[in-house]
N, CA, C and O atoms as a GROMACS GRO file, in nm:
protein
  464
    1MET      N    1  -0.050   1.188  -3.416
    1MET     CA    2  -0.060   1.092  -3.308
    1MET      C    3  -0.111   1.162  -3.182
    1MET      O    4  -0.055   1.266  -3.144
    2PRO      N    5  -0.214   1.110  -3.115
    2PRO     CA    6  -0.269   1.176  -2.995
    2PRO      C    7  -0.171   1.163  -2.878
    2PRO      O    8  -0.092   1.069  -2.872
    3PRO      N    9  -0.177   1.259  -2.785
    3PRO     CA   10  -0.086   1.252  -2.671
    3PRO      C   11  -0.115   1.128  -2.585
    3PRO      O   12  -0.228   1.079  -2.581
    4LEU      N   13  -0.012   1.080  -2.518
    4LEU     CA   14  -0.024   0.961  -2.436
    4LEU      C   15  -0.050   0.992  -2.289
    4LEU      O   16  -0.035   0.905  -2.204
    5PHE      N   17  -0.089   1.115  -2.259
    5PHE     CA   18  -0.106   1.156  -2.121
    5PHE      C   19  -0.200   1.066  -2.042
    5PHE      O   20  -0.167   1.028  -1.930
    6PRO      N   21  -0.318   1.030  -2.095
    6PRO     CA   22  -0.406   0.944  -2.015
    6PRO      C   23  -0.339   0.812  -1.977
    6PRO      O   24  -0.355   0.765  -1.864
    7ASP      N   25  -0.265   0.750  -2.070
    7ASP     CA   26  -0.197   0.625  -2.040
    7ASP      C   27  -0.086   0.646  -1.938
    7ASP      O   28  -0.070   0.566  -1.846
    8VAL      N   29  -0.010   0.752  -1.954
    8VAL     CA   30   0.101   0.780  -1.862
    8VAL      C   31   0.046   0.805  -1.722
    8VAL      O   32   0.101   0.754  -1.624
    9VAL      N   33  -0.060   0.882  -1.711
    9VAL     CA   34  -0.119   0.912  -1.581
    9VAL      C   35  -0.181   0.787  -1.520
    9VAL      O   36  -0.165   0.762  -1.401
   10ALA      N   37  -0.250   0.708  -1.600
   10ALA     CA   38  -0.310   0.584  -1.549
   10ALA      C   39  -0.204   0.489  -1.494
   10ALA      O   40  -0.223   0.429  -1.389
   11GLU      N   41  -0.092   0.476  -1.564
   11GLU     CA   42   0.018   0.392  -1.515
   11GLU      C   43   0.077   0.449  -1.387
   11GLU      O   44   0.113   0.375  -1.296
   12ALA      N   45   0.086   0.580  -1.380
   12ALA     CA   46   0.140   0.645  -1.259
   12ALA      C   47   0.049   0.621  -1.140
   12ALA      O   48   0.097   0.598  -1.029
   13VAL      N   49  -0.081   0.626  -1.161
   13VAL     CA   50  -0.175   0.605  -1.051
   13VAL      C   51  -0.157   0.465  -0.991
   13VAL      O   52  -0.160   0.449  -0.870
   14VAL      N   53  -0.136   0.366  -1.076
   14VAL     CA   54  -0.113   0.229  -1.028
   14VAL      C   55   0.014   0.225  -0.944
   14VAL      O   56   0.016   0.166  -0.836
   15GLU      N   57   0.120   0.289  -0.992
   15GLU     CA   58   0.247   0.289  -0.920
   15GLU      C   59   0.238   0.367  -0.788
   15GLU      O   60   0.291   0.323  -0.686
   16VAL      N   61   0.171   0.480  -0.790
   16VAL     CA   62   0.156   0.561  -0.669
   16VAL      C   63   0.065   0.488  -0.568
   16VAL      O   64   0.091   0.493  -0.448
   17ALA      N   65  -0.040   0.423  -0.615
   17ALA     CA   66  -0.128   0.348  -0.525
   17ALA      C   67  -0.051   0.236  -0.455
   17ALA      O   68  -0.072   0.211  -0.336
   18ALA      N   69   0.036   0.168  -0.528
   18ALA     CA   70   0.118   0.062  -0.468
   18ALA      C   71   0.212   0.122  -0.363
   18ALA      O   72   0.230   0.064  -0.256
   19PHE      N   73   0.272   0.236  -0.394
   19PHE     CA   74   0.358   0.306  -0.298
   19PHE      C   75   0.280   0.339  -0.172
   19PHE      O   76   0.328   0.315  -0.061
   20CYS      N   77   0.160   0.393  -0.188
   20CYS     CA   78   0.076   0.432  -0.074
   20CYS      C   79   0.042   0.311   0.012
   20CYS      O   80   0.046   0.317   0.135
   21LYS      N   81   0.008   0.202  -0.053
   21LYS     CA   82  -0.030   0.081   0.019
   21LYS      C   83   0.088   0.027   0.101
   21LYS      O   84   0.068  -0.017   0.214
   22CYS      N   85   0.207   0.031   0.046
   22CYS     CA   86   0.326  -0.020   0.116
   22CYS      C   87   0.371   0.073   0.228
   22CYS      O   88   0.431   0.028   0.326
   23ARG      N   89   0.342   0.199   0.216
   23ARG     CA   90   0.390   0.298   0.313
   23ARG      C   91   0.320   0.286   0.449
   23ARG      O   92   0.381   0.314   0.552
   24VAL      N   93   0.193   0.243   0.449
   24VAL     CA   94   0.117   0.231   0.574
   24VAL      C   95   0.095   0.083   0.605
   24VAL      O   96   0.034   0.012   0.525
   25PRO      N   97   0.145   0.036   0.720
   25PRO     CA   98   0.125  -0.105   0.755
   25PRO      C   99  -0.024  -0.136   0.773
   25PRO      O  100  -0.100  -0.050   0.817
   26PRO      N  101  -0.066  -0.258   0.740
   26PRO     CA  102  -0.208  -0.295   0.754
   26PRO      C  103  -0.264  -0.269   0.895
   26PRO      O  104  -0.382  -0.235   0.909
   27SER      N  105  -0.183  -0.285   0.996
   27SER     CA  106  -0.230  -0.265   1.134
   27SER      C  107  -0.266  -0.120   1.165
   27SER      O  108  -0.334  -0.093   1.263
   28LEU      N  109  -0.221  -0.026   1.083
   28LEU     CA  110  -0.248   0.116   1.108
   28LEU      C  111  -0.352   0.176   1.014
   28LEU      O  112  -0.383   0.295   1.025
   29ARG      N  113  -0.405   0.099   0.922
   29ARG     CA  114  -0.492   0.155   0.818
   29ARG      C  115  -0.628   0.204   0.870
   29ARG      O  116  -0.701   0.272   0.797
   30GLU      N  117  -0.663   0.171   0.993
   30GLU     CA  118  -0.784   0.229   1.053
   30GLU      C  119  -0.755   0.369   1.108
   30GLU      O  120  -0.847   0.446   1.135
   31GLN      N  121  -0.626   0.400   1.124
   31GLN     CA  122  -0.585   0.529   1.178
   31GLN      C  123  -0.533   0.626   1.072
   31GLN      O  124  -0.546   0.748   1.087
   32VAL      N  125  -0.476   0.571   0.966
   32VAL     CA  126  -0.420   0.656   0.860
   32VAL      C  127  -0.419   0.577   0.730
   32VAL      O  128  -0.389   0.458   0.728
   33ARG      N  129  -0.451   0.646   0.622
   33ARG     CA  130  -0.444   0.585   0.489
   33ARG      C  131  -0.376   0.685   0.397
   33ARG      O  132  -0.378   0.806   0.420
   34LEU      N  133  -0.316   0.632   0.292
   34LEU     CA  134  -0.262   0.715   0.185
   34LEU      C  135  -0.327   0.669   0.056
   34LEU      O  136  -0.351   0.550   0.036
   35GLU      N  137  -0.356   0.764  -0.031
   35GLU     CA  138  -0.412   0.727  -0.161
   35GLU      C  139  -0.380   0.834  -0.264
   35GLU      O  140  -0.357   0.950  -0.230
   36PRO      N  141  -0.379   0.794  -0.391
   36PRO     CA  142  -0.356   0.893  -0.497
   36PRO      C  143  -0.486   0.963  -0.535
   36PRO      O  144  -0.593   0.903  -0.531
   37ALA      N  145  -0.473   1.089  -0.571
   37ALA     CA  146  -0.585   1.166  -0.625
   37ALA      C  147  -0.536   1.224  -0.758
   37ALA      O  148  -0.425   1.276  -0.767
   38VAL      N  149  -0.620   1.214  -0.861
   38VAL     CA  150  -0.579   1.256  -0.995
   38VAL      C  151  -0.657   1.379  -1.039
   38VAL      O  152  -0.777   1.391  -1.017
   39ARG      N  153  -0.584   1.470  -1.101
   39ARG     CA  154  -0.646   1.587  -1.164
   39ARG      C  155  -0.562   1.621  -1.285
   39ARG      O  156  -0.448   1.667  -1.271
   40GLY      N  157  -0.615   1.599  -1.404
   40GLY     CA  158  -0.540   1.626  -1.526
   40GLY      C  159  -0.415   1.542  -1.534
   40GLY      O  160  -0.421   1.419  -1.531
   41ARG      N  161  -0.300   1.609  -1.543
   41ARG     CA  162  -0.171   1.541  -1.550
   41ARG      C  163  -0.100   1.537  -1.415
   41ARG      O  164   0.021   1.515  -1.409
   42SER      N  165  -0.175   1.558  -1.308
   42SER     CA  166  -0.117   1.558  -1.174
   42SER      C  167  -0.171   1.442  -1.092
   42SER      O  168  -0.289   1.408  -1.098
   43VAL      N  169  -0.081   1.381  -1.016
   43VAL     CA  170  -0.119   1.277  -0.920
   43VAL      C  171  -0.072   1.325  -0.784
   43VAL      O  172   0.048   1.348  -0.763
   44THR      N  173  -0.165   1.340  -0.692
   44THR     CA  174  -0.135   1.390  -0.559
   44THR      C  175  -0.147   1.277  -0.458
   44THR      O  176  -0.244   1.202  -0.459
   45ILE      N  177  -0.048   1.265  -0.370
   45ILE     CA  178  -0.054   1.169  -0.261
   45ILE      C  179  -0.126   1.238  -0.146
   45ILE      O  180  -0.085   1.345  -0.100
   46VAL      N  181  -0.235   1.175  -0.102
   46VAL     CA  182  -0.320   1.233   0.002
   46VAL      C  183  -0.320   1.142   0.124
   46VAL      O  184  -0.336   1.021   0.113
   47GLU      N  185  -0.300   1.203   0.241
   47GLU     CA  186  -0.310   1.130   0.367
   47GLU      C  187  -0.450   1.150   0.422
   47GLU      O  188  -0.501   1.262   0.425
   48LEU      N  189  -0.513   1.042   0.466
   48LEU     CA  190  -0.647   1.049   0.523
   48LEU      C  191  -0.643   0.998   0.667
   48LEU      O  192  -0.580   0.896   0.697
   49ARG      N  193  -0.712   1.069   0.755
   49ARG     CA  194  -0.722   1.028   0.896
   49ARG      C  195  -0.869   1.034   0.937
   49ARG      O  196  -0.944   1.120   0.890
   50PRO      N  197  -0.910   0.942   1.025
   50PRO     CA  198  -1.050   0.939   1.066
   50PRO      C  199  -1.086   1.064   1.148
   50PRO      O  200  -0.997   1.134   1.196
   51PRO      N  201  -1.215   1.090   1.163
   51PRO     CA  202  -1.257   1.205   1.244
   51PRO      C  203  -1.197   1.194   1.384
   51PRO      O  204  -1.199   1.086   1.445
   52TRP      N  205  -1.145   1.303   1.435
   52TRP     CA  206  -1.082   1.299   1.567
   52TRP      C  207  -1.184   1.309   1.679
   52TRP      O  208  -1.152   1.282   1.795
   53HIS      N  209  -1.308   1.348   1.645
   53HIS     CA  210  -1.413   1.358   1.746
   53HIS      C  211  -1.542   1.303   1.687
   53HIS      O  212  -1.581   1.342   1.577
   54PRO      N  213  -1.610   1.212   1.757
   54PRO     CA  214  -1.730   1.148   1.700
   54PRO      C  215  -1.843   1.246   1.665
   54PRO      O  216  -1.924   1.216   1.578
   55ASN      N  217  -1.850   1.360   1.731
   55ASN     CA  218  -1.958   1.457   1.703
   55ASN      C  219  -1.934   1.538   1.576
   55ASN      O  220  -2.019   1.617   1.536
   56LEU      N  221  -1.819   1.520   1.513
   56LEU     CA  222  -1.786   1.599   1.394
   56LEU      C  223  -1.820   1.528   1.264
   56LEU      O  224  -1.781   1.574   1.156
   57GLY      N  225  -1.890   1.418   1.271
   57GLY     CA  226  -1.930   1.348   1.149
   57GLY      C  227  -1.836   1.235   1.114
   57GLY      O  228  -1.748   1.197   1.191
   58SER      N  229  -1.856   1.183   0.993
   58SER     CA  230  -1.780   1.065   0.951
   58SER      C  231  -1.676   1.096   0.844
   58SER      O  232  -1.614   1.004   0.790
   59GLU      N  233  -1.657   1.223   0.811
   59GLU     CA  234  -1.560   1.260   0.708
   59GLU      C  235  -1.417   1.246   0.759
   59GLU      O  236  -1.383   1.295   0.866
   60TRP      N  237  -1.336   1.178   0.680
   60TRP     CA  238  -1.194   1.168   0.713
   60TRP      C  239  -1.125   1.298   0.674
   60TRP      O  240  -1.162   1.360   0.574
   61THR      N  241  -1.026   1.339   0.751
   61THR     CA  242  -0.946   1.457   0.721
   61THR      C  243  -0.848   1.423   0.608
   61THR      O  244  -0.786   1.317   0.609
   62ARG      N  245  -0.836   1.513   0.512
   62ARG     CA  246  -0.748   1.492   0.397
   62ARG      C  247  -0.635   1.594   0.401
   62ARG      O  248  -0.658   1.714   0.417
   63LEU      N  249  -0.513   1.544   0.385
   63LEU     CA  250  -0.395   1.631   0.382
   63LEU      C  251  -0.311   1.594   0.261
   63LEU      O  252  -0.267   1.480   0.248
   64GLN      N  253  -0.289   1.690   0.174
   64GLN     CA  254  -0.208   1.664   0.054
   64GLN      C  255  -0.060   1.664   0.094
   64GLN      O  256  -0.010   1.759   0.152
   65ILE      N  257   0.009   1.553   0.059
   65ILE     CA  258   0.147   1.533   0.100
   65ILE      C  259   0.246   1.576  -0.008
   65ILE      O  260   0.338   1.653   0.019
   66ALA      N  261   0.226   1.528  -0.128
   66ALA     CA  262   0.318   1.554  -0.240
   66ALA      C  263   0.239   1.546  -0.370
   66ALA      O  264   0.134   1.483  -0.377
   67GLN      N  265   0.292   1.612  -0.472
   67GLN     CA  266   0.225   1.609  -0.602
   67GLN      C  267   0.328   1.579  -0.711
   67GLN      O  268   0.440   1.630  -0.710
   68LEU      N  269   0.287   1.495  -0.803
   68LEU     CA  270   0.368   1.460  -0.919
   68LEU      C  271   0.297   1.514  -1.042
   68LEU      O  272   0.178   1.489  -1.062
   69ARG      N  273   0.368   1.589  -1.125
   69ARG     CA  274   0.309   1.648  -1.245
   69ARG      C  275   0.384   1.601  -1.368
   69ARG      O  276   0.508   1.597  -1.370
   70PHE      N  277   0.309   1.564  -1.470
   70PHE     CA  278   0.369   1.515  -1.593
   70PHE      C  279   0.369   1.624  -1.698
   70PHE      O  280   0.269   1.692  -1.719
   71ALA      N  281   0.484   1.640  -1.765
   71ALA     CA  282   0.496   1.735  -1.876
   71ALA      C  283   0.600   1.680  -1.974
   71ALA      O  284   0.702   1.625  -1.932
   72GLU      N  285   0.575   1.695  -2.100
   72GLU     CA  286   0.671   1.656  -2.203
   72GLU      C  287   0.776   1.765  -2.216
   72GLU      O  288   0.741   1.881  -2.196
   73PRO      N  289   0.896   1.738  -2.247
   73PRO     CA  290   0.954   1.606  -2.265
   73PRO      C  291   1.017   1.552  -2.137
   73PRO      O  292   1.063   1.437  -2.135
   74ALA      N  293   1.020   1.632  -2.029
   74ALA     CA  294   1.095   1.596  -1.908
   74ALA      C  295   1.038   1.477  -1.833
   74ALA      O  296   1.114   1.398  -1.775
   75GLY      N  297   0.908   1.462  -1.832
   75GLY     CA  298   0.845   1.355  -1.756
   75GLY      C  299   0.782   1.409  -1.629
   75GLY      O  300   0.718   1.514  -1.631
   76TRP      N  301   0.801   1.339  -1.518
   76TRP     CA  302   0.739   1.372  -1.390
   76TRP      C  303   0.826   1.468  -1.310
   76TRP      O  304   0.948   1.451  -1.301
   77SER      N  305   0.761   1.568  -1.251
   77SER     CA  306   0.828   1.660  -1.159
   77SER      C  307   0.759   1.648  -1.024
   77SER      O  308   0.640   1.620  -1.016
   78LEU      N  309   0.835   1.670  -0.919
   78LEU     CA  310   0.786   1.656  -0.782
   78LEU      C  311   0.761   1.794  -0.723
   78LEU      O  312   0.840   1.886  -0.740
   79PHE      N  313   0.648   1.807  -0.652
   79PHE     CA  314   0.609   1.932  -0.588
   79PHE      C  315   0.576   1.908  -0.442
   79PHE      O  316   0.529   1.801  -0.404
   80TRP      N  317   0.601   2.010  -0.360
   80TRP     CA  318   0.564   2.007  -0.218
   80TRP      C  319   0.469   2.123  -0.191
   80TRP      O  320   0.466   2.221  -0.265
   81ARG      N  321   0.391   2.109  -0.083
   81ARG     CA  322   0.289   2.210  -0.052
   81ARG      C  323   0.328   2.287   0.074
   81ARG      O  324   0.369   2.228   0.174
   82ASP      N  325   0.315   2.418   0.069
   82ASP     CA  326   0.349   2.499   0.186
   82ASP      C  327   0.227   2.517   0.277
   82ASP      O  328   0.119   2.466   0.247
   83SER      N  329   0.246   2.588   0.387
   83SER     CA  330   0.136   2.605   0.484
   83SER      C  331   0.021   2.690   0.430
   83SER      O  332  -0.087   2.691   0.488
   84SER      N  333   0.045   2.761   0.321
   84SER     CA  334  -0.061   2.838   0.256
   84SER      C  335  -0.130   2.758   0.145
   84SER      O  336  -0.210   2.811   0.068
   85GLU      N  337  -0.097   2.629   0.140
   85GLU     CA  338  -0.153   2.535   0.043
   85GLU      C  339  -0.114   2.567  -0.101
   85GLU      O  340  -0.189   2.536  -0.194
   86ARG      N  341   0.002   2.627  -0.120
   86ARG     CA  342   0.056   2.652  -0.253
   86ARG      C  343   0.159   2.544  -0.285
   86ARG      O  344   0.234   2.501  -0.197
   87TRP      N  345   0.162   2.500  -0.410
   87TRP     CA  346   0.257   2.399  -0.453
   87TRP      C  347   0.383   2.464  -0.506
   87TRP      O  348   0.379   2.566  -0.574
   88HIS      N  349   0.498   2.402  -0.472
   88HIS     CA  350   0.629   2.450  -0.516
   88HIS      C  351   0.708   2.333  -0.572
   88HIS      O  352   0.700   2.220  -0.522
   89ARG      N  353   0.785   2.361  -0.674
   89ARG     CA  354   0.871   2.257  -0.734
   89ARG      C  355   0.976   2.216  -0.633
   89ARG      O  356   1.044   2.300  -0.574
   90TYR      N  357   0.990   2.087  -0.613
   90TYR     CA  358   1.092   2.031  -0.525
   90TYR      C  359   1.219   2.021  -0.607
   90TYR      O  360   1.227   1.939  -0.698
   91GLU      N  361   1.318   2.102  -0.575
   91GLU     CA  362   1.436   2.116  -0.659
   91GLU      C  363   1.547   2.014  -0.632
   91GLU      O  364   1.645   2.010  -0.706
   92SER      N  365   1.532   1.932  -0.528
   92SER     CA  366   1.640   1.839  -0.492
   92SER      C  367   1.655   1.721  -0.587
   92SER      O  368   1.759   1.654  -0.588
   93VAL      N  369   1.553   1.694  -0.667
   93VAL     CA  370   1.563   1.589  -0.768
   93VAL      C  371   1.510   1.644  -0.901
   93VAL      O  372   1.410   1.716  -0.904
   94PRO      N  373   1.577   1.610  -1.010
   94PRO     CA  374   1.531   1.658  -1.140
   94PRO      C  375   1.406   1.583  -1.185
   94PRO      O  376   1.374   1.476  -1.134
   95ALA      N  377   1.337   1.641  -1.280
   95ALA     CA  378   1.223   1.573  -1.342
   95ALA      C  379   1.272   1.442  -1.402
   95ALA      O  380   1.387   1.431  -1.444
   96SER      N  381   1.184   1.343  -1.405
   96SER     CA  382   1.224   1.212  -1.453
   96SER      C  383   1.105   1.136  -1.510
   96SER      O  384   0.991   1.154  -1.466
   97ARG      N  385   1.133   1.051  -1.606
   97ARG     CA  386   1.030   0.960  -1.656
   97ARG      C  387   1.018   0.838  -1.565
   97ARG      O  388   0.921   0.762  -1.575
   98ASP      N  389   1.116   0.819  -1.476
   98ASP     CA  390   1.116   0.708  -1.381
   98ASP      C  391   1.050   0.755  -1.251
   98ASP      O  392   1.115   0.816  -1.166
   99LEU      N  393   0.924   0.725  -1.238
   99LEU     CA  394   0.846   0.768  -1.122
   99LEU      C  395   0.902   0.710  -0.992
   99LEU      O  396   0.889   0.772  -0.887
  100ALA      N  397   0.962   0.593  -0.999
  100ALA     CA  398   1.018   0.529  -0.880
  100ALA      C  399   1.124   0.617  -0.812
  100ALA      O  400   1.136   0.616  -0.690
  101LEU      N  401   1.200   0.692  -0.890
  101LEU     CA  402   1.301   0.782  -0.833
  101LEU      C  403   1.236   0.891  -0.748
  101LEU      O  404   1.286   0.924  -0.641
  102LEU      N  405   1.126   0.945  -0.797
  102LEU     CA  406   1.057   1.051  -0.723
  102LEU      C  407   0.986   0.995  -0.601
  102LEU      O  408   0.984   1.059  -0.496
  103LEU      N  409   0.928   0.877  -0.613
  103LEU     CA  410   0.862   0.815  -0.499
  103LEU      C  411   0.964   0.779  -0.391
  103LEU      O  412   0.934   0.790  -0.272
  104ALA      N  413   1.083   0.738  -0.431
  104ALA     CA  414   1.189   0.710  -0.334
  104ALA      C  415   1.228   0.836  -0.259
  104ALA      O  416   1.257   0.831  -0.140
  105GLU      N  417   1.231   0.949  -0.327
  105GLU     CA  418   1.264   1.077  -0.263
  105GLU      C  419   1.156   1.115  -0.162
  105GLU      O  420   1.186   1.163  -0.053
  106ILE      N  421   1.029   1.094  -0.199
  106ILE     CA  422   0.919   1.121  -0.105
  106ILE      C  423   0.932   1.029   0.016
  106ILE      O  424   0.917   1.073   0.130
  107ASP      N  425   0.961   0.903  -0.009
  107ASP     CA  426   0.970   0.804   0.098
  107ASP      C  427   1.083   0.837   0.195
  107ASP      O  428   1.063   0.833   0.317
  108SER      N  429   1.200   0.869   0.143
  108SER     CA  430   1.314   0.898   0.230
  108SER      C  431   1.304   1.038   0.292
  108SER      O  432   1.351   1.060   0.404
  109ASP      N  433   1.244   1.130   0.221
  109ASP     CA  434   1.220   1.267   0.269
  109ASP      C  435   1.340   1.327   0.341
  109ASP      O  436   1.330   1.361   0.459
  110PRO      N  437   1.453   1.342   0.271
  110PRO     CA  438   1.574   1.391   0.337
  110PRO      C  439   1.561   1.533   0.391
  110PRO      O  440   1.637   1.571   0.481
  111THR      N  441   1.469   1.612   0.341
  111THR     CA  442   1.453   1.750   0.388
  111THR      C  443   1.343   1.763   0.492
  111THR      O  444   1.330   1.868   0.555
  112GLY      N  445   1.263   1.658   0.513
  112GLY     CA  446   1.152   1.665   0.609
  112GLY      C  447   1.034   1.745   0.558
  112GLY      O  448   0.946   1.784   0.636
  113ILE      N  449   1.030   1.771   0.429
  113ILE     CA  450   0.927   1.857   0.372
  113ILE      C  451   0.794   1.784   0.346
  113ILE      O  452   0.688   1.848   0.341
  114PHE      N  453   0.800   1.654   0.328
  114PHE     CA  454   0.678   1.578   0.298
  114PHE      C  455   0.613   1.519   0.423
  114PHE      O  456   0.493   1.535   0.443
  115TRP      N  457   0.691   1.452   0.505
  115TRP     CA  458   0.635   1.382   0.621
  115TRP      C  459   0.663   1.455   0.753
  115TRP      O  460   0.618   1.412   0.859
  116GLY      N  461   0.737   1.566   0.746
  116GLY     CA  462   0.764   1.645   0.866
  116GLY      C  463   0.879   1.593   0.938
  116GLY      O  464   0.917   1.647   1.042
   0.00000   0.00000   0.00000
């Protein structure tokens, strides 16, 4: 039987996209957006902000907020990024097949590690 990773990741992207959409009110979406970015079995929540100066072009600034990685048999694990852009396992919540638990941890951010 082939691995179900593509299906699991595709379902996660839908769930993470919904989380991102709810996190930023419509009135602020010209100033900040959140969206999922996928690479292999990882889904990264990315914050985007418009150029801060008109002479710097039209590229939005991208900041990686949190990363979810899928591995059998545990399911999804949560990672945070340090100032050197290295990812570290977030140890405050165990790996889970229930992505909503990890998204709730990102949302509440009890340690201030994701949203500052």
